N, C-alpha and C positions, 0 to 999 in steps of 0.2 A: 466640445466636439472640435476637431480640427480638420480643415479642408484646404484644399490646394487651388480650387477654381470655383467660378460662379454656378457650375453644374453639379458640384459635389454636395451641395445643400440645397434643399428646395426654397428655402427662404432667401438665399443671397440676392438673386436677380431682383426681387421685389424690393428688398431693403435697399438696394442701390438708389432707386427712385425716391426713397423716403428721406434721403440725407440732405439737409439744407446746405451743407458744405459744397456739394456737387451742384445742387440747383442754383446757387449763386455765383457760380464761377463767371468770371467775366469773358471766358473764352467762347461762350455760346454766340454772343453778339458778334465778336470778331469773325467767328467761322461763318456765321449765318450771312453776314454782308459779303463775304468771299463768294458763297454759293450763290447769292441773289445776283452778284454781278455776272458770274459764269452764266447763270440762267438768261440774263439779258443778252449775252453774247451767243446764245443759242448752243450753249455748251452743257453737257451732262456731267454730273459731279459723282465721284466715288468716294466713299467714306469707309477706311479701314478702322476697325474695332468700334462699329457704331453703337454696340451694346443695346440699350432699351430705347435708344432714339433720342437721346438728351440734346444732341445737336442736329441729327437727321430730320427730325419731325419739324422743329421750327424752320428749318431751311426750306424742307418741302412746302411748308405752309407759306413761305416768303415766295415761292413760285420756282424754286430750284427743282430740276429732276434728278432725284437722288437715287443712287444705288449703295446700299449699305451692306458691308461684309463683317461678319464676325464668326468666331468658332464655338459660341456658347448656344446651345439650343434654347436654355432657359431665357437669356437675355434677348435673343431674336424672337422668341414666342411673346414676350412682353411688348417688344417693339412692334411687332405685327399686329397685335390687338390694339395698340394704341394708333396705329397709323392706317387702320383698316379703310378710312375713307380718303386716304391719300394716294396718289399715283407714284409710289415708292416701290423699289425692288430690292429684296433683302436675300442674302446669299449666305449660307453656312460654309465656311471655308477657312482653312490656315492661312494667315496674312502672308505667309512666306511661300506658299505654294497655291496659286490660284490662276484660273484660266477662264475668263469671262466671254471671250469671244468677240470683244468689242473695244473700243477706245473711249477716252473722256477728255474733256477739256481742263478738268482740275480734279485732282486727288487731295483728300484731307486726312490726316491722322491727329484728331485731337485727343488732348489728355493723356499723353505718354505711352500708348500702346508700344511704341518702338523700344521702350525700356524694359519691356517683358521679354525681349529677344536678346539672350545672354551671350551668344557666340557671334562672333564677327560674321561668320559663314552665314547665319541666320538673317542678320542684319542687312548684308548685301543681297541675300536671295529676295527679301522683302522689297527692298529699293529697287531691284532689277525688274521685279515682277510689277512693281507700279509703273516703272518707265515702259514696260512693253504695253500698257494699258493706257498711255497717254497719247494724245494726238501730238503731231509735230508742234513744238511750242508750248506744249501743255505744262501746267505748273503742278508741283507737289508743295503743300504747306503743312508742316506739323510742328509740335511743340515738345520739348524736353526740359527738364528743370535745370536751372543754372547751379552747379554744385556749390554748396557753402563749405569751404575749405575747413573752417573750424569744426562744423558738425561732423564732417568725414573723418576727422583725426580723434574725436571724442571716443572714449570707449563704448562698446555695445553694452546694452543693458537689459534686464529683465523688467525694468520700470515701465508701466503704462502711461500714455499721455492722452488725455481725452482730447478728441477733436471734434466731437458731436455731444453736447450735453442732452440730457434726456428730453426726449420729444414724444408726444402721444401720436400714434399712428391712426389712420382713418378707422380701423377695426376695433379701437380702444386699446391696444397693447401699447406698452412703453419701449422705447429703444434709445440706447445710447450707444457711443462708440469710442474706442480708444485705439491706439496703435503703439507699436514699439519696433525697434530694430535690435534683433537678438544676435546678429553676427554682421561683422564687417570685414570684407575681404578686399583690402586696397590693391593688393596685386592684380586682382581680377576686375576691379571696379564694380563690385557687386555687393549689395546689402542684402541680409536676410530679414524680410519684413513680416510684420503680422498686423492685421486689421482684427479688432476684437469686438464683437457685436454682442452686447447685452440686451437680449429680447425677452422681456418679461421674466427676468432673472435666469434665463437660459444663456449660457456663454458659447458663443460660435466663433471660433478662430480660423481665419483665412491666412494661409501662409503663402509667400511667394519671393522668389528672388528679384531684386530690382537693380538693373544696370544703370549706371550713370555715366554720362559722356562729357567731353570738354569740347570747346568750341571747334578747334582745328581738326579733332577727331572726326566731328561729324561732317566738316567741310571735305576731308579726304574721303570718307565713305561715299559721300554724294558724287564726288568726281570719279571714283571708281566704278560707280554705278551708272554713270553717263548723264550726270546732272551739273547744272552750272548755278552757283548761289547767287540769287538776284537780290535778296534782301534778308537781313538778320534783325529782329526785334527783340527787345529786352523784357517787354510786357505787351498785355493785349490792348493797351492804349496806343500801340505802334511807336512807343518811345525807343531811342536808339539804345543799342545793347551796350552795357558798361559793366564795370567792376561789381555794382551792387545789384544788377538786373536779377530779378528771381527766375526769370524764364530765358530759353533760347528758343524762338520762333523763326524757323526757317522757310523761306520761299525759295524753291529751286525750280529751274526751268529745265525740261528735257533738252539735252544738247544733241 
């Protein structure tokens, strides 16, 4: 079965939480510390693409006042159930068009939701919408991957590459996952991606386009949307951005 989003198959939102690959990402500690500091400064935090609460819940547990936004009913339902004892606000909305009627000290977009916005117009609408929801001097922090040029020019393939070896789920079922890039459109800076879940022998394919960015392209987008770049890191240990950095982690200030 082939699907395009987390709401197109009932299992996908739950499987997201089961992936060790996501649970072990070092970005959680990075973003939680940002949110904790914002909380100490009496500032509220907005997370775009909050999903099932991978970052939002530990940030709220650390004392941050969190508002999470996502367009997936299934992901938000799981987040709401897990965060029922926490003072968080969850909003179902499109990250390019939302109006919350309030402002925040900090906005975060962890784990690449910006790369699901394919057109420049969408990217700008998102950034401009975030700016409208930030206090004067408020910050936006987000990550996108740093493109590997050798991988970008390699031919697309039907070959699957396993990123999650078989694991047993709490309900006794088994899960493993693979991925593949079936199309590469260098002129548009878009790859056709597939995540392939094998759930007790059932094959569930999630397909989506993935936009990639280069450093100064992002800096120009931020400038057009009314931000100044305050910092750029190459990984979640806050190392300097360089040729071999796997990530581009931007801190931008509302100008």
